[in-house]
C-alpha positions as CSV (number, residue, x, y, z in Angstrom):
1,M,-0.4,0.1,-0.2
2,I,1.6,3.2,-1.0
3,Q,2.2,5.5,2.1
4,G,-0.3,8.0,3.0
5,Q,-3.0,5.6,1.9
6,T,-5.2,3.6,4.6
7,K,-7.8,1.0,4.8
8,T,-8.7,2.0,8.6
9,Q,-12.2,3.0,8.3
10,G,-11.8,4.8,4.7
11,T,-9.6,7.3,6.0
12,N,-8.0,9.4,3.2
13,Q,-4.6,10.8,5.0
14,R,-3.8,13.6,2.4
15,M,-7.5,14.6,2.6
16,I,-7.0,15.0,6.0
17,V,-4.0,17.3,5.6
18,L,-4.9,19.3,2.8
19,E,-8.3,20.7,5.0
20,M,-5.8,21.0,7.5
21,L,-3.5,23.0,5.1
22,L,-6.8,25.2,4.1
23,T,-7.9,26.2,7.7
24,E,-7.3,29.3,8.9
25,H,-6.9,30.9,12.2
26,V,-6.5,28.2,14.4
27,Y,-2.9,27.8,15.4
28,S,-0.8,25.1,13.9
29,H,0.1,23.0,17.0
30,L,-3.5,23.0,18.6
31,L,-4.8,22.0,15.2
32,V,-2.4,19.3,14.8
33,R,-3.3,18.0,18.0
34,D,-7.1,18.3,17.9
35,V,-6.9,16.2,14.3
36,L,-4.7,13.3,15.7
37,H,-6.7,13.4,18.7
38,K,-10.3,13.1,16.0
39,Y,-8.4,10.7,14.0
40,N,-7.0,8.2,17.2
41,Y,-8.1,5.0,15.5
42,L,-5.2,5.7,13.1
43,T,-2.0,3.8,13.5
44,Q,1.3,5.3,15.1
45,Q,2.7,4.9,11.5
46,E,-0.5,6.6,10.2
47,K,-1.0,9.9,12.4
48,A,2.9,10.1,11.9
49,F,2.7,10.7,8.2
50,I,-0.2,13.4,8.8
51,K,1.4,15.1,11.2
52,R,5.1,15.2,9.1
53,L,3.4,16.0,5.9
54,Y,1.0,18.6,7.6
55,E,4.2,20.5,9.5
56,G,6.7,19.9,6.6
57,T,4.5,21.4,4.0
58,L,3.7,24.4,6.3
59,E,7.3,24.4,7.4
60,R,8.8,25.0,3.8
61,Q,5.8,26.9,2.3
62,I,8.5,29.7,1.0
63,E,10.6,27.0,-0.7
64,L,7.8,24.7,-1.6
65,D,5.8,28.3,-3.8
66,Y,10.0,28.9,-5.1
67,V,9.9,25.7,-6.8
68,I,6.6,25.6,-7.8
69,D,7.0,28.8,-9.6
70,Q,10.5,27.6,-11.3
71,Y,8.1,24.8,-13.1
72,S,4.5,26.1,-13.5
73,S,3.4,28.9,-15.7
74,V,1.1,29.9,-13.5
75,K,3.1,31.5,-10.4
76,A,2.1,29.9,-7.2
77,G,0.5,33.3,-5.3
78,K,-2.1,33.4,-8.5
79,M,-3.3,30.2,-8.3
80,K,-6.9,28.7,-6.5
81,K,-6.0,28.3,-3.3
82,V,-6.8,24.5,-3.0
83,I,-4.7,23.9,-5.9
84,R,-1.7,26.0,-4.6
85,V,-2.3,24.1,-1.3
86,I,-1.9,20.9,-3.2
87,L,1.3,21.6,-5.0
88,R,2.7,22.5,-1.5
89,M,1.8,19.4,-0.2
90,S,2.9,17.1,-3.1
91,V,6.0,19.3,-4.1
92,Y,7.0,18.3,-0.2
93,Q,6.5,14.7,-0.6
94,I,8.6,14.9,-4.1
95,L,11.8,16.6,-2.2
96,Y,11.3,15.1,1.2
97,M,9.5,12.5,2.0
98,D,11.8,9.4,0.4
99,A,9.4,6.4,1.4
100,V,7.0,8.4,-0.5
101,P,7.7,7.2,-4.6
102,D,7.4,10.3,-7.0
103,A,4.6,8.7,-8.8
104,A,1.9,8.4,-6.3
105,A,3.0,11.9,-4.9
106,C,2.0,12.8,-8.4
107,N,-1.0,10.7,-8.9
108,E,-2.5,11.1,-5.4
109,A,-2.3,15.0,-6.0
110,V,-4.3,14.6,-9.2
111,K,-6.7,12.6,-7.3
112,L,-7.5,15.3,-4.5
113,A,-7.6,17.6,-7.4
114,Q,-10.5,16.0,-9.0
115,K,-12.4,15.6,-5.4
116,K,-12.0,18.8,-5.0
117,G,-14.2,20.0,-7.9
118,F,-10.5,20.8,-9.7
119,A,-10.8,18.2,-12.3
120,S,-10.5,20.5,-15.3
121,L,-7.3,21.5,-13.5
122,K,-5.6,17.6,-13.2
123,G,-3.8,18.1,-16.1
124,F,-1.9,21.2,-15.5
125,V,-1.2,19.7,-11.6
126,N,0.1,16.4,-13.0
127,G,2.1,18.3,-15.4
128,V,4.0,20.6,-12.9
129,L,4.9,17.6,-10.6
130,R,6.2,15.3,-12.8
131,N,8.3,18.2,-14.1
132,I,9.7,19.0,-10.7
133,A,10.0,15.1,-9.6
134,R,12.1,14.9,-13.1
135,N,14.6,18.0,-12.5
136,K,14.3,17.8,-7.8
137,G,18.3,17.1,-8.5
138,S,19.0,20.2,-10.0
139,L,17.3,22.8,-7.6
140,T,19.1,25.5,-6.6
141,Y,18.1,28.4,-3.8
142,T,18.8,32.2,-4.7
143,S,18.8,33.2,-1.1
144,L,18.9,31.8,2.9
145,S,15.4,32.8,2.7
146,V,14.4,30.7,0.2
147,K,16.6,27.4,1.2
148,Y,15.7,27.7,4.5
149,S,11.9,29.0,4.4
150,M,12.2,32.0,6.4
151,P,10.8,35.5,5.6
152,A,13.4,37.6,4.1
153,W,12.8,40.4,6.8
154,I,13.4,37.9,9.9
155,V,16.5,36.4,8.1
156,D,18.1,40.0,7.6
157,M,17.1,40.7,11.1
158,W,18.9,37.8,12.2
159,I,22.3,38.4,10.7
160,E,22.3,42.0,11.8
161,Q,22.3,40.7,15.1
162,L,23.6,37.6,15.2
163,G,26.3,37.7,12.1
164,L,25.9,35.4,9.0
165,E,27.2,32.2,10.4
166,R,25.4,31.5,13.6
167,T,21.8,32.9,11.5
168,E,22.6,30.1,8.8
169,K,22.9,27.7,11.7
170,V,19.8,28.9,13.7
171,L,17.7,28.9,10.5
172,A,19.1,24.7,9.7
173,G,18.4,24.6,13.6
174,L,14.8,25.3,13.3
175,L,14.3,22.9,10.5
176,E,15.1,19.8,12.3
177,E,13.2,17.9,14.6
178,H,11.9,18.9,17.7
179,P,10.7,16.4,19.9
180,V,8.9,16.3,22.8
181,T,11.0,16.5,25.9
182,I,9.9,15.8,29.6
183,R,10.9,16.7,33.2
184,F,11.3,13.6,35.5
185,R,10.0,14.6,39.0
186,P,9.6,12.9,42.5
187,V,6.4,11.5,43.2
188,P,4.7,12.6,46.7
189,A,1.9,10.0,46.5
190,L,4.3,7.1,45.7
191,P,7.9,8.1,47.7
192,E,8.8,4.5,47.2
193,L,9.0,5.2,43.2
194,T,12.8,6.3,42.5
195,L,13.8,8.5,39.3
196,E,15.1,5.7,37.8
197,A,12.4,2.9,38.2
198,A,9.9,5.9,36.6
199,V,12.4,6.5,34.0
200,Q,12.6,2.8,32.9
201,A,8.9,2.2,33.3
202,V,8.6,5.1,30.6
203,Q,11.3,4.1,28.8
204,Q,10.1,0.4,28.0
205,A,6.6,2.1,27.1
206,I,8.0,4.1,24.4
207,T,10.5,1.1,23.1
208,A,7.4,-1.1,22.8
209,Q,5.5,1.7,21.0
210,G,8.5,1.8,18.4
211,G,9.3,5.4,19.8
212,T,12.5,6.5,21.7
213,M,13.7,8.7,25.0
214,V,16.9,9.9,24.8
215,Q,18.4,11.7,28.0
216,H,19.1,15.7,27.4
217,P,22.7,16.1,27.4
218,Y,22.3,19.4,29.7
219,L,20.1,18.0,32.5
220,S,19.8,14.2,34.2
221,C,16.3,15.0,34.5
222,A,14.8,15.5,30.9
223,Y,14.3,13.3,28.1
224,S,13.8,13.6,24.4
225,L,10.6,12.1,23.0
226,S,9.9,10.4,19.6
227,G,7.4,8.3,18.2
228,T,4.7,8.8,20.6
229,D,1.8,11.3,20.2
230,D,-0.4,10.3,23.5
231,I,2.1,10.7,26.4
232,T,-1.2,10.4,29.1
233,R,-0.6,6.9,28.2
234,L,2.6,6.5,29.2
235,P,3.6,4.8,32.8
236,Y,2.8,7.5,35.9
237,Y,1.8,10.2,33.8
238,H,-1.5,10.5,36.3
239,E,0.5,10.2,39.1
240,G,2.8,13.5,38.1
241,A,5.8,11.3,37.3
242,F,6.8,13.5,34.9
243,V,5.4,16.6,33.0
244,V,6.4,18.4,29.6
245,Q,8.5,21.0,29.5
246,D,11.5,22.6,27.0
247,V,15.1,22.6,28.6
248,S,15.1,25.9,28.0
249,S,12.5,26.9,30.9
250,I,13.9,24.3,33.0
251,L,16.9,26.2,32.8
252,A,15.2,29.5,33.0
253,V,14.1,28.1,36.4
254,M,17.4,27.3,37.5
255,A,18.9,30.6,36.9
256,L,16.9,31.9,39.8
257,G,19.2,29.7,42.3
258,M,16.2,29.4,44.6
259,E,18.2,27.0,46.4
260,R,21.1,29.0,47.4
261,Y,19.4,31.9,48.5
262,V,16.5,30.5,51.0
263,D,17.0,31.4,54.5
264,K,14.7,31.2,57.5
265,M,11.9,33.0,56.3
266,P,9.2,31.9,54.3
267,V,9.3,31.9,50.6
268,R,7.4,33.8,48.3
269,V,6.7,33.0,44.4
270,L,5.0,35.1,42.0
271,D,4.6,33.9,38.1
272,L,3.0,36.4,36.2
273,C,2.5,34.9,32.8
274,A,2.6,31.4,34.1
275,A,0.4,29.1,31.6
276,P,0.6,26.0,31.0
277,G,3.0,25.9,34.4
278,G,6.0,24.1,33.6
279,K,8.1,27.1,35.2
280,S,5.8,27.1,38.8
281,M,5.8,23.4,39.1
282,L,9.5,23.2,38.7
283,A,10.0,26.1,41.2
284,A,7.6,24.3,43.7
285,D,10.0,20.9,43.1
286,I,12.7,22.8,43.6
287,L,11.4,24.4,47.5
288,E,9.4,21.4,48.4
289,T,13.1,20.2,48.3
290,C,15.3,22.8,50.0
291,C,12.4,24.5,52.4
292,A,11.5,20.8,53.7
293,L,15.3,20.6,54.7
294,H,15.0,23.4,56.6
295,S,11.2,24.0,57.7
296,I,10.9,26.7,55.7
297,P,7.2,27.6,54.6
298,Y,6.8,28.2,51.3
299,S,4.3,29.6,48.5
300,I,3.7,30.1,45.3
301,V,1.4,31.7,42.8
302,S,1.0,31.4,39.6
303,R,-1.2,34.0,37.4
304,D,-2.4,34.2,33.8
305,L,-4.8,36.2,31.6
306,S,-6.6,33.0,30.4
307,T,-9.4,31.6,32.5
308,D,-8.9,28.2,30.7
309,K,-5.6,28.2,31.0
310,V,-5.5,28.6,34.5
311,A,-7.7,25.9,35.3
312,R,-5.4,23.4,33.2
313,M,-2.8,24.4,35.3
314,L,-4.7,24.0,38.3
315,E,-5.1,20.1,36.6
316,N,-1.6,19.8,36.4
317,F,-1.0,21.4,40.0
318,G,-3.1,18.6,41.3
319,R,-2.3,15.7,39.1
320,C,1.6,16.5,40.4
321,G,0.5,16.3,44.1
322,L,2.2,19.9,44.4
323,R,1.3,21.8,47.7
324,H,1.5,25.2,48.5
325,M,0.4,26.3,45.0
326,T,-2.2,28.6,43.4
327,A,-3.4,29.4,40.3
328,E,-5.1,32.6,39.3
329,T,-6.6,34.7,36.4
330,A,-5.0,38.1,36.2
331,D,-3.5,40.6,34.0
332,A,-0.2,41.3,34.9
333,T,-0.1,44.4,33.6
334,V,-2.5,46.0,36.4
335,E,-0.6,45.9,39.9
336,D,-1.7,43.8,42.8
337,E,-1.2,46.3,45.9
338,T,-1.0,43.3,48.3
339,L,2.2,42.4,46.9
340,V,4.2,45.2,46.6
341,G,7.6,44.6,47.8
342,T,6.8,40.9,49.3
343,V,7.8,38.6,46.8
344,D,11.3,36.1,46.8
345,F,11.2,35.6,43.2
346,V,9.2,36.7,40.6
347,I,9.1,34.8,37.3
348,A,8.1,36.8,34.2
349,D,8.0,34.7,30.9
350,V,6.5,38.0,29.2
351,P,4.5,37.3,26.0
352,C,6.9,37.9,23.1
353,S,7.4,37.1,19.2
354,G,7.9,33.6,19.6
355,L,10.6,33.3,16.8
356,G,12.7,30.8,18.9
357,V,9.6,28.2,18.9
358,I,9.0,28.3,15.1
359,G,10.2,24.7,15.2
360,K,7.7,23.8,17.1
361,K,5.0,26.5,16.5
362,R,5.0,26.7,12.0
363,D,2.7,29.6,11.5
364,I,4.6,32.1,14.0
365,K,6.8,33.3,11.1
366,Y,4.2,33.6,8.9
367,N,2.0,36.1,10.4
368,I,4.7,38.0,13.3
369,T,5.8,41.5,11.6
370,Q,8.1,44.5,12.7
371,K,5.2,46.3,13.9
372,A,4.2,43.4,15.6
373,I,7.2,43.3,18.0
374,E,7.2,46.7,18.7
375,D,3.7,46.8,20.0
376,I,4.9,43.4,22.2
377,T,8.1,45.5,23.5
378,V,5.4,48.1,24.9
379,L,3.4,45.2,26.5
380,Q,7.1,43.6,27.8
381,K,7.6,46.8,29.8
382,R,4.4,47.3,31.2
383,I,4.5,43.8,32.6
384,L,8.0,44.3,33.7
385,A,7.5,47.4,35.5
386,V,4.6,45.7,37.7
387,A,7.1,42.8,38.1
388,V,9.8,45.1,39.8
389,R,7.4,46.4,41.8
390,Y,6.6,43.1,43.6
391,L,10.4,42.4,44.5
392,K,11.1,42.6,48.2
393,P,14.6,43.9,48.5
394,G,17.1,41.3,48.0
395,G,14.7,39.8,45.8
396,R,15.1,38.3,42.3
397,L,13.6,38.6,39.0
398,L,13.4,35.9,36.3
399,F,12.8,37.8,33.0
400,S,12.6,35.2,30.0
401,T,10.9,34.7,26.5
402,C,10.9,32.2,23.5
403,T,12.4,34.5,20.9
404,I,15.3,35.9,19.3
405,S,15.3,39.4,19.1
406,Q,17.4,41.8,20.6
407,E,14.6,44.4,20.8
408,E,12.6,41.9,22.9
409,N,15.3,40.9,25.0
410,E,19.0,42.2,25.0
411,R,17.4,45.4,25.3
412,Q,14.5,45.5,27.5
413,F,17.4,43.6,30.2
414,A,19.4,46.7,29.3
415,W,16.0,48.8,30.2
416,L,15.5,47.1,33.7
417,R,18.9,47.3,34.9
418,D,18.8,50.6,34.3
419,E,15.2,52.0,34.8
420,F,15.1,50.2,37.8
421,Q,18.5,50.2,39.4
422,L,18.6,46.1,39.2
423,T,21.5,44.2,39.6
424,P,22.6,41.3,37.3
425,L,23.3,38.3,38.9
426,S,25.9,35.6,37.5
427,L,24.1,32.5,35.6
428,D,27.1,30.5,35.8
429,D,26.3,28.9,39.4
430,A,23.3,27.8,38.2
431,L,24.0,26.5,34.8
432,P,25.7,23.6,33.3
433,A,29.1,24.8,32.6
434,C,29.0,24.1,28.5
435,L,26.5,27.4,28.5
436,H,28.9,29.5,30.4
437,S,29.9,32.7,28.6
438,E,30.7,36.2,29.1
439,T,27.0,37.1,28.9
440,T,26.2,34.4,31.9
441,R,28.6,36.2,33.8
442,N,26.5,39.4,33.4
443,G,23.0,38.1,34.1
444,Y,21.5,36.6,30.8
445,L,21.8,33.7,28.4
446,Q,20.1,34.1,24.5
447,L,20.0,30.2,23.5
448,L,19.8,29.4,20.1
449,P,18.6,26.3,17.9
450,G,21.5,25.1,15.7
451,V,23.9,26.5,18.5
452,H,22.2,24.8,21.6
453,D,20.5,21.8,22.3
454,T,17.4,23.6,22.4
455,D,14.3,26.4,21.5
456,G,15.5,29.9,20.8
457,F,15.0,31.2,24.3
458,F,16.2,33.9,26.3
459,M,16.8,34.1,30.2
460,S,18.4,36.7,32.8
461,V,18.1,37.4,36.3
462,L,18.1,40.3,38.2
463,C,18.0,41.2,42.0
464,R,16.7,44.1,43.6
465,Q,19.2,46.0,46.2
466,E,18.2,46.5,49.7
467,D,18.5,50.2,49.1
468,S,16.4,50.4,46.1
469,S,13.5,52.5,45.8
470,G,11.5,49.9,43.4
471,K,10.0,52.0,41.6
């Protein structure tokens, strides 16, 4: 049977992908989640085909249109949307899916065109695709934008800020596979369950499904998963033995150095833009260990603007058996007077352009604009100005984003330092030695896909001095 076809209840996987690619105003990662849940009766291989073809076509859209334009009498931008999308997903199969014969990609595209009411264009679709298939070995690209399917303005911005060599590494890194990362943690309800036993049980389950689980090189508690699409069915998920959390997010919380700062006073943590709650949960796990050792009480408040996201955080907190935690709906730009000058650790993972997670959320790069980045920086400053007010003397602020943009990152860090007389703290004592650099000594780190084994992520830690006005 040709890959992409199935007899499972007569489901046509390529038609599913076509409809996904025609869907508008839905985040791509949420669409994948919902579609795979809807078609959960399909085999692991069939669901993997749908996921790869959809995400790959979306991710390589600029390149695919460029290739189509080289071999079509009608430019991609002038085509009917359905035909353009059919050609894109078919060219992706021809160029990047070796298990799919070129002839099958062409034939299935013709069938899709006919089923969508474009029988008169069957010959056009077939001719363009067969021409591309014959010439795919001689394709050349005119720019990094085309080669890596990244809008030219983003490429230009990164070259200016990172240099040509690093920019190309980032572009290539964003196109690599981005497996799910999970963090293993203690299970309060199962004190006899060791970390090693939990890891072994999950490893065996994933291997049985034909997937893989590999320990991350930076952290002993983090593992990358591939070949599994439903972690809720893995052993000890419902007991809270692990949570989904990217390594960059873990490193950001580690950078705060909470365990070294804790003294004999109650510890208060506020996570201002907390959803989905990974940083809050790691903070709780760290404090549960170090505070219990010295019988120090602690509390964590996790806030988000979305009521639905707060509800999901509460579910996760409950599943993981986390104590001393609450989740609340709140606007991070609005000051809570009851918290002013009272918080030991403020986590401000603020809204951003998301350019660092394009490898997982592939539609971001087509929707973000320079104007949007300018607007986001204004929002960031509103949130950060409030965050600083909450710090008690000696309190620490984690300012982080999941983007690669000096306007949103380094310049905001400098603004925080200078505007509020905060002191940047070295991250070297808290982070793995392989990440140490001049910037980590100065209080911040920009992680880059293709350079580091993480998403694109910015983290910084600043301290309010005892004599700071905290204005």
